[in-house]
Residue, then its C-alpha position, 0 to 999 in steps of 0.5 A: x463528515x468532511x473531516x472524518x475519513x475511512x482508512x483500511x489496512x490488513x496484515x498480509x503475513x499469516x492472514x488477517x481480517x480487514x480493519x476499517x478505521x474512522x479517522x477524525x482529521x479536524x485536529x493536528x493529530x489524527x484521532x481514531x473514532x472507531x474501528x470495525x473488523x470485516x469478518x471473513x474478509x482476507x482479501x483486498x478491500x476494493x471499495x469503501x465509502x460513506x452511505x449518507x452520514x451514518x452508514x458505511x459500505x465496504x466491498x472486498x475483491x471476493x465480493x463480500x459486501x458489508x454495510x453497517x451503522x457508524x458508531x463513535x468510540x467502538x471496536x466491533x466486528x461486522x459480518x458480510x450481508x452478501x457473499x457473491x463469491x467473485x474471482x477475479x474482481x475487475x472494477x467497481x463504481x458507486x452511483x448513489x445507493x447502487x453499486x456496480x461491479x465488473x467481475x466473474x463468479x468463482x467457477x465460471x470461465x475466466x473470460x466470463x466477466x459480467x456486470x453486477x448491480x447491487x441495490x444497497x438499500x434492498x440488497x437486491x443483486x442483478x446479474x447481466x450477461x457476460x461481456x464480450x470485451x476485455x478491459x484494463x481493471x480499475x478503469x471503469x467510469x459511469x456516464x450520466x446516460x447509465x452507460x459505462x466506459x472502460x480503457x482497453x489496450x493490446x498486450x502484444x509486444x509487437x509495435x503494430x499490435x500495440x493499440x489502445x482505446x475506450x469501449x462504451x458499454x450499455x448494460x440494458x441493451x448489451x451494446x458495446x461501442x469501441x473508440x480508438x485512441x491516437x498513439x501507442x501504449x507502453x509495451x507490456x513487460x513485467x514491472x512494478x511501476x504504473x504507466x497508466x494513471x487513472x482517476x475515476x472521480x473525474x473520468x480522466x487518465x494520463x499515460x505516455x504515448x509510446x510512439x512519440x519518443x524523440x531525441x533532442x539536442x540540449x544546449x550543451x550538445x547532449x542528447x536528451x529524450x522526451x515522450x508525449x503525455x496524453x490526457x484521456x477524457x472518458x466522458x468525451x471518449x477522446x484524447x483531450x491533449x497530447x504533448x511533451x512535458x519534460x526532456x530527460x538525459x540518459x543518466x536520468x533514466x538509467x545508471x551509468x552501466x546501462x546508459x550505452x545500451x539504453x542510448x542505442x535503443x532509444x536512438x533506434x526508436x527515435x529513428x523509426x526502428x520499433x523492434x520489440x528488442x527495444x521494448x525494455x529500454x522504452x519501458x524504462x524511459x516511460x517509467x521515469x514518470x512514477x506518479x500522477x496526482x490529480x487535485x480534488x477539483x481536477x484542475x491541477x495535475x502533479x507529475x513526479x519523476x524518479x530522479x526526484x523532480x516534480x512539476x504541475x500542469x493544468x487540466x489543459x496541459x499548461x505548465x503551472x510551475x517550474x521543474x522543482x528539484x526535491x532535496x534533503x539534508x544529507x548526514x554531512x549537512x550538505x544538500x542532496x537529491x531526495x531520490x538516492x537512486x532512481x527511486x519510486x517517487x509518489x505524491x500522496x497528498x497536495x494541500x493549498x494554503x494561504x491566499x491566492x495564489x496559494x502555496x502547495x504543500x506536497x506529501x511525498x513517499x520516496x522508495x518502494x512502498x514497503x519501506x518508503x519514507x515520508x517527506x513534505x515540501x512547500x512549493x509556491x504556485x507560479x504563473x503558466x509558462x510554455x511547456x518544455x521551456x529550457x528553464x533551469x530547475x528550482x531546488x527546494x528542501x524537503x523535510x521528513x514527516x509523519x502523521x500522529x495517530x491517536x487511539x483513545x484508551x478505551x479503544x487501545x485496551x480492547x482487542x478486536x474479535x480476531x485478537x488483533x490490537x493496532x499500535x500506532x507508529x509515527x514512522x515504521x522506518x524510524x527506530x525512535x518511532x518504533x521504540x515509542x510504539x513499543x513503550x506504548x505497547x508495554x504500558x498497555x499490557x496490564x489492561x490487556x491482561x485484565x481484558x483476557x482474565x475477564x473474557x475467558x472466551x477470548x483466546x487470541x492476541x497479536x499486534x499490528x503496527x500502523x503508520x497512518x498516511x494519506x492514500x493508505x495506511x502502512x501496517x507491519x506485523x510482529x514478524x517484521x516489527x519486532x526483529x527491526x526493533x531488536x536489530x536497531x538498538x540495545x534499548x529495543x531489545x530491553x523493551x522486547x524483554x520487558x514485553x515478554x516478561x510481562x506476558x509470563x506473569x499473566x495467569x491466562x498466558x497458557x490459553x492464548x495464541x497469536x496470529x495464524x496459530x503461532x504462539x503469542x509474541x513468538x517473533x519477539x522471542x526469536x528476536x532475542x535468541x542470539x543474546x545470552x543475557x535474555x535466556x532467563x526471561x525466555x525460559x520463563x516464557x516457555x514455562x508460561x505459555x501453553x502447549x497447543x500443537x501449533x505452539x509446540x510445532x513452532x518453537x520445537x521446530x524453530x526457536x529451541x533448535x536455534x537457541x541450542x545451536x547458538x549457545x551450544x556448550x555454554x553454562x547459560x544454555x545448561x541453566x536454560x534447559x534445566x528451567x524448561x518444563x516438558x516437552x520443551x526440555x526434551x531434545x527428542x520430542x518433535x512435532x511434524x510440520x503440517x506442510x512440506x513447504x512450511x518454513x515457519x513452523 
């Protein structure tokens, strides 16, 4: 099963069940072998794994446990075998056929986090007494002795209160053993970036030692700054090493408007002033390291920085590569930094190719995860060199990339039980890839019409647009995808109009609903309301769809008022109104919204 990987995605807008796909990566294009819908799972999947070669286990953060046999070429729904009712969920570890959870049952006191043991063969659940220690979620490591180790840190802003360490927990006796670690953790502020990079498989974590900040003079007399990176070994319960890995100039940390304030704060910290008023500047500095990627064998550590640089360390802290400056070809044909403006740079995957010393192929995401673009770069592996050596960085050119996802025709032509249909999209940020996905959707409409005419009990249809990538698939709902297509080109609007036109010819259109009670293709319709040439196809749409209360609420309160406001006083609007059946043509007909805060319907 080494070429068959499990991928999970879920539509966040409007609710949606988790989908688990089995991908075959043995060929150039990734093929979906099967898709399974986790019924009742509307929260994040916190664990998924193979159980042997023929079973799959998945757990969501509410404690819904799913175990099912793998079958190739199917799209089926899977019901939970256990419903533990957990909230909040803290951590999970799989040891053989035993799943260990750290969580709290709903209704218990917030502090009453306890250990759960689930035998995946018998489904027997064992609960342990509440733990009397707190820890950082997502830092659980199982030891061979049967004990567990967790990472702890104090969230207080004051310097003397900022401490971190490990805690060893023995479930059988309930005994806890705290272990202090050297250094200081990053101050806890509101941030979307990680500063604690944990790797459960190897029991390692990397984080900045926030008390190690130093100001150094560069060769040209400029002041630069550095901090030490710590490698924490959970199995040994100690800091394996702590050392500086890179110096940064102020303009590599913040934009020019904030540099003066940043320098003042960092100089004060380097001089021994640890006032909490400097925490924001310290956090900004530490967050320049945006990603740490550990190789499968645990021997290589790749670091990614917000200014578009990457470098490789050994597990012993040796520098295995130069500091690579990632570049792209700008629209004017010249080379430019891959990072436009201190962007989030994430390493999604590292593969080695060729004979030793092998080249490294890095797959990267640049930008906020919601709209990040994917790139690849081939980097030669170099011999170890001294850390923080004043060597020049090496520029390397990156190429845009995406991963092709293929769904066989039988899988594409069958919706999931909930009505969801996944449409592959190479890159959700590229208009050309979006158009290709929309063309594929249009081509499949006759197959779905046949499906719904034969399966009269099926009453929902909605689409999820999926871009597969290492580390986790990206997915967009119709709410995000259709407006982006319409705004991108005339061709996109024509494809949306063709999609709506096909749906108007379905005899079963009047009984179908979309996601979360919205009408089918409601966002495709909204994406065309500002163009007068599409009013005739929209009129046919309103003649075809049903008049369930949620459909009336959506279009009477949102779509039709917008159409009438945009095209007020035009002959096209008069013709549009004349084609509409009741109640769509009744200006006085209203449906009360179900919620005072409901801005969708």
